[in-house]
N, C-alpha and C positions, 0 to 999 in steps of 0.2 A: 440309533444313539439312546434316544428316550428306551426304547424296548431294553437294553443295555442296563440304563439306572435303574431302571423298575424292576427287574431279574434281581440286582446286587441288593435293593433294598431289601424284598422277599426274604431273597437268601441269607439277609442281615440276621432277619428278625426270626426266620425256622431257626438256625445256628445257636441264637440267644436263647430261645424256647425250648431247644432241645439238650443244649447243655444244661440248664437249671432245671429241668424238668426231673431228668432221674436218677441227679448227683453223680456223674458218670465220675471216674477218674481225672484229676487234671495237675499240672505241674504249672511252677510259678512261670515256665516260660510260654504254657499256653494261654496263662491269663493274661502275663504281657502282650503276648502278639492280639489276643483282644482288645485287650486297649488299643492297640498298635492302630490295629482295625479301623475300629470305632473314629480314632482320630485322623484318617486318612478316608473315610467317607466322608469327613465333617470339611475336608480339603478341597474347595471348588477346583483346583487347578489340576485334582486327579479325575475330575469328573469330565473335566473338557479334554485333556492331554493326555490322559492313561487309562481311559475306560479298559480298554482289554486286558490290560496288565491286571487292573482292579479286577474283572472278572476271574483272571485266572489266580489272584490273591485269595478269592472267596472259594473258590472250588476246594483249593489248598486246605484255608482252612476248615471248610465243611470236613474234608477227609480227616484231620485232627478232630475237630469235635466227635468225628462219628466215632473214631477208634477210641476215645474218654468215655464214650457213651458206651462202648460194646466192652469197656473195661481190661482195653488191652495193655499191654507192657508199656511202663513209662518212658521205656527209651524208645519205641514205634510212637506211644503221643508225641515223645519232645522230636524226634525227627520229622514228623507232619509238622509240627507243629513251628518247626525251626526252618521249615521249608515255606510253610506260609509265610513267616517272619522273612524270610528273603523277599517273597513276591510282593510282600507291603512294601518293603523297600526300594525292591525296582520300579514297582510305582510310583511311587514317591519321588524317585530319583529322575525318572522318564519323564514325568508331570513338572518338574522343576527345570530340567534340561530343554524340553519345549517349548516352557511359559518364558523362559531368557530368551529362548533363539524369537519366539514370537515377538516378545520385545524388543528386541535387538533388530529387526527386519521390521516393527511399526515404527522404531526409531529414524531408520535407515529409509525408510517412506516417507516422514516426515521429512528428513535433511534430504531428500531427493524433491519432496513435494517446494520443499524452499530453496531449493536451486532453481528448480522450476519457475518459484514466483517470480523470483529473482530475477532468472534471464526473462521470462515473459514481459515483465517492469522493463529491463533495460530495451527490450525489443520497441515496446509503445514506446519508451521516452527516444529512444533512436529514430520510431519513425516520425513521430510528433518533430523532431528536432526538422527531418529532413521534409515534412511536407511546410513547416515553416518557413526554410530553404526556400522551398519551391516557391512558395508564397509572395517571399521577400524577394526573389530574383524575378518571379513574373512581374510586381511591383513597380520594381525597376525597369526593366523591358518595355511595362507598360508607360512609366513616367519618359523612358529615353523616346519612344515612338511617339508619344504627345509633345514632347520639345522638339522632336525632328518638324511633327507637322506644325506645330507651330511657328519654328525658323523659317522652313519654305512656307507657309503662310504669310510672313512677314517679308520675305523675300518678294514674292507673289507682290503683295500690297506695295512694297515699296518700288519695284518693276514698274507697277501698273502706274504708282504714281508721278514716278518721272515719265512715262509713257504720256501719260495725262499732260503734266507739265511740260513736254516737250512738244504736246500737240498743240497745247493754247497757247504757249509761244510764237509757234508758226503759224497758229490761227490769228494771233493779237498782229504779228509781222506783216502777215500778208493784207490784214485790215486794215492797218498802219500804212502800208503802201497804196490800197486802194484808195483811202479818205486823202492819201497826201494830194492824189487828183483835184479833190474838194476845197481843198486847203484847210480841211481841220487840224485844227490844233489840242494840244493835251493841256487838259488843265485839273484842277481840284476832282473836279465832278466827273473826270472822263474825256473821252475826244467830244471836241463839239465843234460842229460846222455851221458857218455862218451863211446867211443868203441875206446878200443885200439888198441894198430900197431901189437898187437898177433891175432888180429881177422881179419886180412886179410893177404895174403900171401906176402913173402918177396920182397916189392917193387913192389907188383902185387895193381890194383882198384876190387878182387874180393874177397868179404867176403868167411871165411873159414868154416867149420859144426859150431862151436862155434858161430863165427858171424849173421851166419843165424838163428840160436835158438831165438839169442837175437833181431834180427831183428821180427822172428816171435812172438815173447812174445810181444814187442813193438806195432806191429801190434793189437794186440790181444787187448793192452788194450787201443789203439786209435780207435778200433769199439766200443768198451764198453761206448768211452766217446767222441760222433759224433762232439762236438761244439770247440775241440781241433783240435791244427793245428800245423806245426814242420818245423822248419827250420834247414836243415841238412847241419853244414859246415864241410869244410875238413881242415886241416892243415900237414905240413909237417915241418920238421927241414933244420936246414941251409945246410947238405952235400949236395956236387952236384951242380947242375947249377939250380938258380935260376928259368929257365923258366920250367925246369924238376919237380921241386918239387911242382911248380902252379899248373901245369897239372895233377899231381897226386892229390894233393890235391883236384881239381876238379873232377876226376873221381872216386873217391874214395867216394866223397858225393854223386855223381850219381848211383854211385853203392848202395848204402843203399837206397836211393827212389827208385830205379828200383824195389828193395825189395821188399820193402812196397806195390810200386803199385800191384806186381808181386800177394801180401798177403790180397789187397782188398781193399786196404787204398785210397780213391778220390785223383786224382794230383792234385785236387784245395785246396786242405789241406795242402801239401808239397811242400817246397820249399827248394833249395839249394845255396850253394855258395862253393866255395874256396878259401883259405886266401893266400897259402902256404907257405911259409917262417912266415908270419907274425902274431900275438898274441900269441908268444910261452908263455908257463907256466912254462919254465927252460931252463936255459944256456944251449945251445948245446956245452958241453965241457968235456962231459963224451957218452959214449953208452947207460946208461941207464936212462939219460936226453934228449937225445937226441929221443929215444923210446917213451917216456914221449910228446912229441912235433909232433910226429907222430900221431894224432888222426882222429877220427869224433867225433864233438859233436850234439848233438841231443836236440834242445832249444823245449820246449813244449809252447806252447801259454796260455791266459786265455781261461775262461769261453763264453769271448767275439773272440776269433781267435785273439785275437793280441798278439805279439811279439816284447817285447822292441828291439831298433836297435842296436847295437855294439856301 
């Protein structure tokens, strides 16, 4: 294509130079054709789309110029000029047609690209919506799974709590039945077993045979209920010196503690205190009442090992 354009330029120059050099015959038609030819050369569409047609027009015009130079008849010159004119017109028409076709094709390509872009955008939007829907669905599934797990866990916890409550109730019922043999009483502080004065020697801090038997039974119950602890509290009546009564209450509480230790109850489960003449359960006005005040009370803890303080 580049060679054709170069040839056209060279041929045009030769034609124009030869036409002017020897002052050949010329006609108005040939002059017009020459003008048309120059205009066609300046048309970029012809150079792009009708280079071969323009080459043919150049050759035709060269023949017309040659005839004029050779001073052939005006009729011959006009025939050749007319032929060149037709070929120039053909080149112009071909260039115009191909240019239009190219523009149409370009427009069609642009429309196709626009449609493709729109379709691609629609596909992308549909894909994004599908992905969002899948994420939402997965989130819903995850939330449902978590809710189910939480529900199952709550049911398990409730069932376990019910089992534990039932087991605790059964243990308490069993414990109460066992302690009933020891005449245990329910109080605000819990179950309390009272060891009366008759379970000790007179004015002594040593359990007698019956007292030891009660302590053994209590030790067995504590071993069967390892979460329970005991507080052993000693008391005295108001007869005699206060200091003596205080010490006697402490020794008797310690005697019960030592008996339980000897029978296998762990030391950390047993506490003891002596209160002396404090907290009487009856007036110290008769021998029978004073005997009631001379006692050891054993307070059982709850399942957590907690004992309500006095």
